[in-house]
C-alpha positions as CSV (number, residue, x, y, z in Angstrom):
1,M,-19.2,-11.8,-16.0
2,E,-20.0,-8.5,-17.7
3,F,-22.5,-5.9,-16.6
4,F,-22.1,-4.1,-19.9
5,R,-20.1,-4.3,-23.1
6,I,-18.7,-1.3,-25.0
7,R,-19.3,-2.0,-28.7
8,R,-16.9,0.6,-30.0
9,D,-13.2,0.8,-28.9
10,I,-12.3,3.8,-26.9
11,P,-9.1,5.5,-28.4
12,F,-7.1,5.6,-25.1
13,M,-3.7,5.6,-26.9
14,R,-4.7,8.7,-28.9
15,H,-4.4,10.7,-25.6
16,A,-1.6,8.6,-24.1
17,L,1.0,11.4,-24.4
18,I,-1.1,13.9,-22.5
19,F,-1.9,11.6,-19.7
20,N,1.7,10.4,-19.4
21,V,2.9,14.0,-19.2
22,I,0.4,14.4,-16.3
23,S,1.8,11.2,-14.8
24,F,5.4,12.4,-15.1
25,L,4.6,15.7,-13.4
26,T,2.7,13.9,-10.6
27,F,5.6,11.5,-10.2
28,A,8.2,14.3,-10.2
29,A,6.1,16.2,-7.5
30,A,6.0,13.0,-5.4
31,V,9.8,12.6,-5.6
32,F,10.3,16.2,-4.8
33,F,8.3,16.0,-1.6
34,L,10.0,12.7,-0.6
35,V,13.4,14.4,-1.0
36,T,12.5,17.7,0.7
37,R,10.1,16.7,3.4
38,G,10.7,13.0,3.8
39,L,8.4,10.4,5.4
40,H,7.0,10.8,8.9
41,F,8.0,7.4,10.3
42,S,6.1,5.7,13.1
43,I,7.8,4.4,16.2
44,E,8.4,1.0,14.6
45,F,11.0,2.7,12.5
46,T,12.2,5.6,14.8
47,G,11.9,4.0,18.2
48,G,9.7,5.0,21.1
49,S,7.7,3.7,24.1
50,L,5.2,0.8,24.3
51,I,2.8,0.9,27.2
52,E,0.2,-1.8,28.0
53,V,-2.6,-1.2,30.4
54,Q,-5.5,-3.4,31.4
55,Y,-9.0,-2.0,32.2
56,A,-11.4,-3.5,34.7
57,Q,-14.1,-3.2,32.0
58,S,-14.0,-3.0,28.2
59,A,-11.8,-0.1,27.3
60,N,-13.1,3.1,25.7
61,L,-10.5,3.6,23.0
62,V,-11.8,7.0,22.0
63,K,-11.5,8.3,25.6
64,A,-8.1,6.7,26.1
65,R,-6.8,8.2,22.8
66,E,-8.0,11.7,23.7
67,A,-6.3,11.4,27.1
68,V,-2.9,10.5,25.6
69,E,-3.1,13.0,22.8
70,S,-3.8,15.8,25.3
71,L,-0.2,15.3,26.5
72,G,1.1,16.6,23.2
73,Y,3.5,13.8,22.4
74,G,2.7,13.8,18.7
75,E,1.4,10.8,16.7
76,V,0.3,8.1,19.1
77,Q,-1.3,4.7,18.5
78,V,-4.0,3.4,20.9
79,Q,-5.4,0.0,20.1
80,N,-6.8,-3.2,21.7
81,F,-4.2,-5.8,22.4
82,G,-5.6,-9.3,22.9
83,T,-8.9,-8.6,24.6
84,S,-11.3,-5.6,24.7
85,R,-9.9,-4.8,28.2
86,D,-6.2,-4.7,27.1
87,V,-4.9,-1.6,25.5
88,L,-1.5,-1.1,23.8
89,I,-0.2,2.5,23.5
90,R,2.7,3.4,21.2
91,L,4.5,6.8,21.7
92,P,7.3,8.4,19.6
93,L,10.6,9.3,21.1
94,R,10.6,12.3,23.4
95,G,13.9,14.2,23.6
96,G,15.0,15.1,27.1
97,M,12.4,12.9,28.8
98,K,13.2,9.6,30.6
99,Q,11.2,6.5,29.9
100,G,9.8,6.3,33.4
101,E,8.6,9.9,33.2
102,V,6.8,9.4,29.9
103,V,5.1,6.2,31.2
104,G,4.1,8.0,34.4
105,K,2.4,10.9,32.6
106,V,0.6,8.7,30.2
107,F,-0.7,6.4,33.0
108,D,-1.7,9.4,35.0
109,A,-3.7,10.9,32.1
110,L,-5.5,7.6,31.5
111,C,-6.3,7.3,35.2
112,R,-7.7,10.8,35.4
113,A,-9.8,10.1,32.4
114,E,-11.4,7.3,34.3
115,G,-12.0,9.5,37.4
116,G,-9.2,8.0,39.4
117,Q,-5.9,9.1,41.0
118,V,-2.5,7.5,40.7
119,S,-0.8,6.2,43.8
120,T,2.6,4.5,44.3
121,Q,2.9,1.1,46.0
122,A,6.0,-0.8,47.1
123,A,6.6,-4.1,45.3
124,E,9.3,-6.7,45.1
125,K,10.5,-5.4,41.7
126,G,10.3,-1.8,42.9
127,P,7.6,0.8,43.3
128,S,4.5,0.3,41.1
129,Q,1.8,2.7,40.0
130,L,-1.8,2.1,40.8
131,C,-5.0,3.9,39.7
132,Q,-7.5,4.2,42.5
133,A,-11.1,5.4,42.0
134,G,-12.6,4.8,45.4
135,A,-12.4,1.2,46.3
136,V,-11.8,-0.1,42.7
137,Q,-8.9,0.1,40.2
138,P,-10.3,1.1,36.8
139,L,-7.1,0.2,35.1
140,T,-3.6,-1.2,35.9
141,L,-0.3,-0.8,34.2
142,Q,0.8,-4.2,32.8
143,R,4.2,-3.4,31.2
144,S,6.2,-0.7,29.6
145,E,9.0,-1.1,27.1
146,F,11.4,1.1,25.1
147,V,11.9,0.3,21.4
148,G,15.3,1.6,20.5
149,P,16.3,3.1,17.1
150,Q,18.4,0.1,16.3
151,V,15.2,-2.0,16.1
152,G,13.7,0.7,13.9
153,D,16.7,0.6,11.5
154,E,16.4,-3.1,11.2
155,L,12.7,-2.8,10.3
156,A,13.4,-0.1,7.8
157,R,16.1,-2.3,6.1
158,D,13.7,-5.3,6.1
159,G,10.9,-3.2,4.6
160,A,13.2,-1.9,1.8
161,L,14.4,-5.4,1.1
162,A,10.8,-6.7,0.9
163,L,10.0,-3.9,-1.6
164,A,13.0,-4.6,-3.7
165,V,12.4,-8.4,-3.8
166,T,8.8,-7.8,-4.8
167,V,9.8,-5.5,-7.6
168,I,12.4,-7.9,-9.0
169,G,9.9,-10.8,-8.7
170,I,7.3,-8.9,-10.7
171,M,9.7,-8.1,-13.5
172,I,10.9,-11.7,-13.8
173,Y,7.3,-12.9,-13.8
174,L,6.2,-10.5,-16.5
175,A,9.3,-11.2,-18.7
176,I,8.6,-14.9,-18.6
177,R,4.8,-14.6,-18.9
178,F,4.8,-12.1,-21.7
179,E,7.9,-10.2,-23.1
180,W,10.6,-8.0,-21.7
181,K,8.9,-4.8,-23.0
182,F,5.9,-5.6,-21.0
183,A,8.1,-6.3,-17.9
184,V,9.7,-2.9,-18.2
185,A,6.3,-1.2,-18.8
186,G,4.7,-3.0,-15.9
187,I,7.3,-2.3,-13.4
188,I,7.5,1.4,-14.3
189,A,3.7,1.6,-13.9
190,N,3.9,-0.2,-10.5
191,L,6.8,2.0,-9.2
192,H,4.7,5.0,-10.4
193,D,1.9,3.9,-8.1
194,V,4.3,3.3,-5.1
195,I,6.1,6.6,-5.4
196,I,2.9,8.5,-5.7
197,I,1.6,6.9,-2.5
198,L,4.8,7.8,-0.7
199,G,4.6,11.3,-2.1
200,F,1.1,11.7,-0.6
201,F,2.4,10.6,2.8
202,A,5.4,12.9,2.5
203,F,3.4,15.9,1.5
204,F,0.7,15.6,4.2
205,Q,3.2,14.2,6.7
206,W,0.9,11.2,7.4
207,E,2.4,8.6,9.7
208,F,4.2,5.9,7.8
209,S,4.0,2.6,9.7
210,L,4.4,-1.1,9.1
211,S,0.7,-1.4,8.2
212,V,1.2,1.3,5.5
213,L,4.2,-0.6,4.2
214,A,2.0,-3.7,4.0
215,A,-0.5,-1.6,2.0
216,V,2.2,-0.5,-0.4
217,L,3.3,-4.1,-1.0
218,A,-0.4,-5.1,-1.5
219,V,-0.8,-2.3,-4.1
220,L,2.2,-3.6,-6.0
221,G,0.5,-7.0,-6.3
222,Y,-2.9,-5.5,-7.0
223,S,-1.6,-3.2,-9.7
224,V,0.4,-5.8,-11.5
225,N,-2.7,-8.0,-11.6
226,E,-4.5,-5.3,-13.5
227,S,-1.6,-4.9,-15.9
228,V,-1.4,-8.7,-16.5
229,V,-5.1,-8.8,-17.4
230,I,-4.6,-6.0,-20.0
231,F,-1.4,-7.5,-21.3
232,D,-3.1,-10.9,-21.7
233,R,-5.9,-9.3,-23.6
234,I,-3.4,-7.5,-25.8
235,R,-1.8,-10.8,-26.7
236,E,-5.2,-12.3,-27.5
237,A,-6.0,-9.3,-29.7
238,F,-2.7,-9.6,-31.6
239,R,-3.6,-13.2,-32.5
240,K,-7.2,-12.5,-33.4
241,Y,-6.9,-9.1,-35.3
242,R,-4.0,-9.3,-37.7
243,K,-4.8,-6.1,-39.6
244,M,-5.0,-3.9,-36.5
245,S,-2.2,-1.5,-35.6
246,T,-0.5,-1.8,-32.2
247,S,-2.4,1.2,-30.8
248,E,-5.7,-0.1,-32.1
249,V,-5.0,-3.5,-30.5
250,I,-4.2,-1.9,-27.2
251,D,-7.4,0.3,-27.4
252,H,-9.4,-2.8,-28.0
253,A,-7.8,-4.8,-25.2
254,I,-8.4,-2.0,-22.7
255,T,-12.0,-1.4,-23.8
256,S,-12.8,-5.1,-23.6
257,T,-11.7,-5.2,-20.0
258,M,-13.7,-2.1,-18.8
259,S,-16.6,-4.1,-17.4
260,R,-14.2,-6.4,-15.5
261,T,-12.2,-3.4,-14.2
262,I,-15.3,-1.6,-12.9
263,I,-16.6,-4.8,-11.2
264,T,-13.3,-5.8,-9.6
265,H,-12.1,-2.3,-8.5
266,G,-15.5,-1.2,-7.5
267,S,-15.9,-4.1,-5.1
268,T,-12.4,-3.7,-3.7
269,E,-12.7,0.0,-3.2
270,A,-16.1,-0.5,-1.4
271,M,-14.3,-2.7,1.1
272,V,-11.4,-0.4,1.5
273,L,-13.6,2.6,2.0
274,A,-15.5,0.7,4.7
275,M,-12.2,0.3,6.5
276,L,-11.3,3.9,5.9
277,L,-14.6,5.3,7.2
278,F,-15.4,2.8,10.0
279,G,-12.1,1.0,10.8
280,G,-11.0,3.7,13.2
281,P,-7.5,5.3,13.6
282,T,-5.7,1.9,13.7
283,L,-6.7,1.1,10.1
284,H,-7.0,4.7,8.8
285,Y,-3.6,5.1,7.1
286,F,-3.6,1.5,5.9
287,A,-6.9,2.0,4.1
288,L,-5.9,5.5,2.9
289,A,-2.7,4.0,1.2
290,L,-4.8,1.3,-0.4
291,T,-7.4,3.8,-1.6
292,I,-4.7,5.9,-3.3
293,G,-3.0,2.8,-4.7
294,I,-6.2,1.4,-6.2
295,L,-7.1,4.6,-7.9
296,F,-3.7,5.2,-9.4
297,G,-3.3,1.5,-10.1
298,I,-6.2,1.7,-12.6
299,Y,-4.8,4.8,-14.1
300,S,-1.3,3.5,-14.5
301,S,-2.3,0.2,-16.0
302,V,-4.2,1.9,-18.8
303,F,-2.2,5.1,-19.5
304,V,1.3,4.2,-18.2
305,A,1.9,0.5,-18.6
306,A,0.1,0.1,-21.9
307,A,1.4,3.3,-23.4
308,I,5.1,2.5,-22.5
309,A,4.7,-0.9,-24.0
310,M,3.5,0.7,-27.2
311,W,6.4,3.2,-27.2
312,L,8.9,0.5,-26.6
313,G,7.7,-1.0,-29.9
314,V,5.8,-4.1,-28.9
315,K,4.4,-5.8,-31.9
316,R,2.6,-9.0,-32.9
317,E,5.8,-10.9,-33.5
318,D,6.9,-10.4,-29.9
319,L,3.9,-12.3,-28.5
320,V,2.8,-14.6,-31.3
321,K,5.5,-16.9,-32.4
322,N,5.3,-18.5,-35.9
323,T,5.1,-22.3,-35.5
324,K,5.3,-23.1,-39.2
325,K,8.6,-23.0,-41.1
326,D,8.8,-20.9,-44.2
327,I,8.0,-23.0,-47.3
328,D,10.1,-22.7,-50.4
329,P,7.8,-22.1,-53.4
330,N,10.4,-23.6,-55.7
331,D,10.5,-26.9,-53.8
332,P,8.6,-29.6,-55.8
333,H,7.9,-31.5,-52.6
334,A,6.5,-28.5,-50.8
335,G,3.1,-29.3,-49.2
336,A,3.4,-33.0,-50.1
337,V,1.7,-35.4,-47.7
338,V,3.1,-38.9,-47.1
């Protein structure tokens, strides 16, 4: 389906050098911030406290988040867990504070936000904390756990392994589907997108969690899909237009996919922006990573992947194999049909 068709090819490759210089500078800046500032990892990677509370009525997440953030413990996550009454709170490591002390202060802040006071009651497993507001208990402490750094290290290794396997798989797919020059160009463009996303998170010190890692892996697949569409159109153009130069073929391929690109990426970005604006703090950084990845994915597929493939010397013979053997003009039986 096409909303419009551009009749005249846009000379993208004429400006490829300028845009790739911009890409290189952006990429270098992202690497610089990653090295100098690093990523602000969430507690899934660094370790921290998990606290689960249950409210008597549906929980007001905004009020609960404000109560926990007022303690000054840094980046915290407050989200529903199971039902609208159950709330899961994630806190980063606090140096010099014991687990019980952190849990007590958080529960006290949540209780005071509901107009209650914390009291201690004896129980079989030891003293437990209760939140009393008159004759009712607005919330109860269900459990609290400590996630150690060892678990965080394991998650970091698994995340890095998932990223490496994805990159290798994409390279193998592109090399088999098209040609090794396209595989190199495609993976450079995809890594360009990933590094720039990480650079944004390093520069602004946004929290890097497992959901953001999932967004980065999704961007890898999303970006390579756009590259595959353009590469496939380049192969078709090589077969159809034999007198065009390589740059003209690439310009034609990109121009002919413009309508598809606008429809696909416009629809996806509308959904991601809805998550970014209305998904709340839980989905905020996930949607933010996707937004950055989608925008740079379009850019890299056109000005990075296609340009690198052109500079690597991709030509018609790389994609269109001759099926007929060369005929000797001196052979008297050449062209004979039996």
